[in-house]
N, C-alpha and C positions, 0 to 999 in steps of 0.2 A: 504494500500500500504506500503510495506517495504521500507527501505532505498535504495538508488541507487544501482543497481546490478553491482558488480565488480567480474568477474569470477576468476581473480587471487587471490583476497581476499578470495573468496569462497573456492578455491582449498586448501588453507592453513588449512581449517577446517577438511580436510579428511586425516587422517594419512597415509592410504594405498597408496595415490597418490605420496608419497615421495620415495617409494621403486622402485627397479629396477627388471626387468625380463629379463633373459638371457643377463645381462650386460647393458641393455638399460632402459631408463626411461619408466615406465609403462604408456601405453596409453589404458585406459579402455573404450571400445566402446561396452559394453555388458549390459548396464543398463536396457534394456527391460526384460532381464532374472532376474537380481537382481542388485539393485543399491549398490554403496558403502556407507559407513556410516560416518557421521560427529562425531567429538570428543564429542560434546554435548550429542548425543544419547548414545554413548558408556559410557560416564561418568554417565549418568542418571541410566543406568542399573548397573554399577559398584557400585555407591553410594547406590542403593537399597540393593544390596547384602552385602555391608559392614556395613550398618547402620540399615536397617529396615526389613530385610527379615523375613517373617513368613507367615503362611497360612492365608487366608482371610475369612471374614464373620463368622468365627467359634470360635474365641478366644476372651476372655475379657482382655487379657494382652496388655501392651503398644505396643509391636511390631506388634501384629495382628491388632490392631487398626490403626497403622500407615500404614501398608501394605494395609489394606482395603481402607483407605482414598486415598492412592496413586492410587490404581487400579480403583476406582470409579471416581476419578478426571480425570484419563486418559480417561475413557469412555466419560465423559462430553466434554473433550477437543477435542477428535476425532469426536464425534457427531457434535460439533459446526463447525468443518472444512467443513462438507458437509451440514450444516444447518438442522441437524436431531435432533429428540428428543432422549435423552440418553436411554429412555425406549424401543425405537425401534432400538437400536444399540447393536448388539450381537457380542461378541468376539468369533471368530472361529480360527482354525489353519491357514487358508488361504482361498482364494476365492473358491478353489475347494471344501473344506468342506462346505462352505456356499451354494454352488449350490446343493451339495448332500443333505443338510438339507432341502432345499426348495423342491427338487424332492421327497424326502421320506415323509416329513411331510405335505406339502401343496398339491402337485399334486397327489401323489400316492393314497391317500385315496379315491378320487372320480374318478380315472382313470379306464376306462373300455375297453374291447376289441374293437378295431377299432377306439378309440379316437386318436386324433392327437396332438402331441407336435410340435410346429414350432420353428425351429432354422434358422441359415443362413449358407451359405457355407464357411464363413470365421471364424468359431469358433475354439478356442483353444480346445484341447482334454478335458479339464476340463469342457467345456460346450457342449460336445457331449457324452462322455462316460457315465456319470450318467444317461442321458436320454435314451441312448441305453439300458443300464441295466434295467431301469425301464420299457421301452417299451417291452423288451423281456419277462419280468416277467408278464406283464399285457396284452400282446397281442395288445399293442397300436402301432401307426404308427408315424414315424418321417418324417416331410417334411422340406425342406430347401429353404429359399429365396436365389436365385442365385445372383452372382455378374458378372458384364460385363468385357470386356477386359481392361477397364481403372481402374478396381478395385473398382467400386461403386456398391452398392446393387441396384437391380431392384425394385424400390419402387412401380411400378404398379403391379408387381408380388406379392410383399409383401402384398398389399391391397387385391389382389384377393385371396391369401391364408388366410388372416385374415377374409375375408368374409365367409369362410367356417367354422368359429367358432371353431378353435383349442382350446384345453383345456388350453394351456399355450404357451407363446412366450418368448423365452430367446435369447438374442443377445448381441454381443460384441460392446462396444462403439467405441473403437479404435483397429483395427486389429494389432496383434503383428507380422504379416508378411508383409502385404500390406501397413500398416501404415494408411489405410483409416480411416478418422474420420466419422463415421456413424451419420446421423441426429437423434440422440437419442430421442430428445423431439418430433420430428415429428413422429417417429416410435411408441413411447409410446402413443401419442395422437391417432394415427391411430388404435392401438390395443384396446384402451379404447372405441373408437367409436363402435367397435364390441363386447365390453364387454369381452375382453380377458385380463387376468392378465399377467404382464410382469416382467421379471428379466433382469437387465442390468449388464453385466460384465464390470466393470469400472477399471480393473487392470491397463490398459495403459492410462487411462484418469485422474483419481483422482490425481496421482502424478504430472501431468503436466498442468492441467487447472482447472478453477473454476467450481466446481460442486455444485449446489444448489438442493438438493433432493426434496424440496417443489416445486420448479419451474419445475424440470424435471418430477415430479409426477410418477416416477416408483414405482411399488408395492414392488419390491425387488431390491437391488443393492449390489454387492460384490466388494471388493478389498483386496489386500494383502500388508502387511507392508513391506515386503522385497524389493518391487519395488519402495518404496518411502522413502528411507533412514532409515527405521526401521529394527528391527530384523527379522530373519526367524521364522516361526512357529506361527505367529500372523496375523490375518486378521479380516475383518469386514463384517458382514451381516446386512444390513439395511432391515427392513420390516415394512410395514404399520401395525400399532397396531391392526386394525380390522381383519387382517389376522393372525398375530402372536398369538393373544389371542385364536383363534379357533384351531390352529395347535397343534397336540400332540408333546411332546418332541422327539427329534431325538435320544438322548442318555439318559440312566438312570443311576442314581448314587447319590452321595452326592451333596449337594448345589442346586440341581434343584428341591428339594422337600420342602413342608411345613411340612408334617407329614407322618410318615411311621409306619404301624403296621404289624403284621404277615399276615394280610389279605388284606390290601389295602394301597394306597398311594395317596396323594394329591400334586399337582404341585406348585412350587414356582411362584411368580409374574414375570412379564417381567422386565428385559430381562433374569433373572437368570434361568428361566425355560429351557432355551436352553444351559446352561453352566454347564454340569455335571462334577463333579470331581474337583480336584485342577487344576485351569487354568494356562495358561502361564502368570503369574503375571508380571514378569520382561519384557516379550514381550509387554504387554499392556503399561507399563511405558515407555519402549523404543520407542514404536510407538508414544506415546503422545509427547515425546521429539522431535521426528522427525517432527511431525506436527508443534510443536513450531518453529522449525528451518525453515521449509518451509514458515510458516506465517511471520516470521521475514524477510525472503528474499522478500516476496510478490509474491503471485501466478501469478499476472499479469506480474511481472518482469520475473518470471520463464518461462511463456508461450512465452513472447517476445524473451527471450534468445534462447529458443529451436527452435523457428521459424527461427531465424537468422542462427543458426548453421545448421539446416536442409536445409535451402535454400543454404547455402554455400557448404554443402556436396553434394547436388544434382548437383550443378553447376560444382564442381570439378570432381565428378564421371562421369558426362556425357561426359567429354573430354577424358576419358580413353578408348583406343582402345579395342574393343571386349566386352565392358560392356553391360549387360542387366539388367535394373532396373525394378522391379515389383511394381505395385500400382500407385497411383496418381502422376502426373508429377510435381506438385507444393507443397511447404511446407504448403500453406494455407489450403490444403485439406487432409493433412496427419499428423500423430503424429511423435514422435521422433525415428522412425525406418525406415531403408532402407534395403530391401532385394534385392539381386542381384546375378548374376553369371558372371564370367569372362571367355569368350570363352567356351572351353570344359574342363576347369580345374575343377576338383571335388571340391566342397566347403570345404571338409575336408582337402584336400591338400593345398588349398589356406589359410585356417585358420592356418594350421601348419606352413606355411612359414612366415606369418605375425607375428605369435607368437614369432618367432626367433628374431623379431625386437621389442619385448616387447609389442606388440599390441594385445589386447583381443577383438575378435569378436566371433560371434556364427555361427555355421554351422549345416546343417541337415534339418529336416522338422519342427523344432521349435514348436513341440507339436501341429502341425496343418497339419497332414499328408493328410487328404482329400483335403485341400486347395492346398497343394503342388502338389498333383496328378492332380487336375483340371488344374493347370498351365502347366501340361505335364512335370514336373520335377522330378528328383530323390531326389534333395536337393537344398538348396540355402544358400549362405552366408548372414549374416545380421550384420549390424552395427547399434548401437542405442546410444542415447545421453541423457545427463541430465544436472543438474545445474553446474557441474564441467567441462563440455566438452568445449574445445577451438578450434578455427580455426587452430591453430598451430598443434593440434593433428590430425585434418582432413588432413592437409598437410603431416604430417608424414605417415599417413595411405596411402595416394595417392602415396607417394614415394615407400612405401613397395609394393603396388599393381603393380607399374611399374617394380619393381625388380622381382616380381612374374611372370609377363608377359615374361620377358627375360629368367628366369629359365626354363619356359615351352615352350619357343620359340613361343609365341603367336603373 
């Protein structure tokens, strides 16, 4: 547990929050897309560039040794954050790359025409498109676990589909649109009951709640650094060693090899077998610094703060005339996102108006177009929260929403 959570103190750690947008103080309510960055993370990357930058694993000189040590220490630090073995913790560019890696290296080799890959109807495009590409090439079939009007997965249907023994099950832990917190451990256990391997998209959960990969028992799990105070272009794929050791590399090149001749090649040990070429060294160091920052705050404190902010926002939004909120009705069953529409105002127009007040929210289909279409929508607005979000910011947003209503005569 970190020290007592003080959001005003936390906000002082984020340089960007002191700027103004359109002459107004910045109110950043788009953390589900990408979070802002604390000075400690920025400084860690800056110090690496200033003092220790060199390529890793390949040089015998001092700087290369320092860079390698920082990179591998970062891996251990990040692995510890989810209670994983560093050997099972692979650096990727983002969760999207991690999912593609699993699709191509683990699922594709044994996938045949007519085989089924199981997803849910609330997936981000990053957990739909790679499987569609794979299915098209292999003649496989994709099936989806549906969600109901309240935004919850149909668990009976999930079990019925798992009984059919799909080759793989990949699902999102927390929906980036509905906010629904899916029962990840229950779904993993259910899949394993029918001997179906599982990947969990934890992009919206790892930044906000305690994840213990050994307790969850997922075969694969992915998350992205840019959503949890880290840099862009760095993410994590966790995989159980028994699977990773049998999987062929996703990319070929330097550093993922042991030996190369003109005729053949042998692969490096885990986890480096899956990290071809010069990696995002500074990204790994930055993500480790972000993890340090989150651990210092205390993940329990973060979860409590986000529940309080989400509860407050739901209460305030529900009083706005003409508002339609999507997903679970209480903060206990949803993550730090609230998608909504205001009357017949297009979400892009709404977002543009509140931006004039210095407020950043998201609009569109949120890289979850099938979900948006199932809701019968063209688009939706979305506000999302993190460690630096205050009730005062929610109040400012509500004021801006009321102004928007008047502009559009709603």
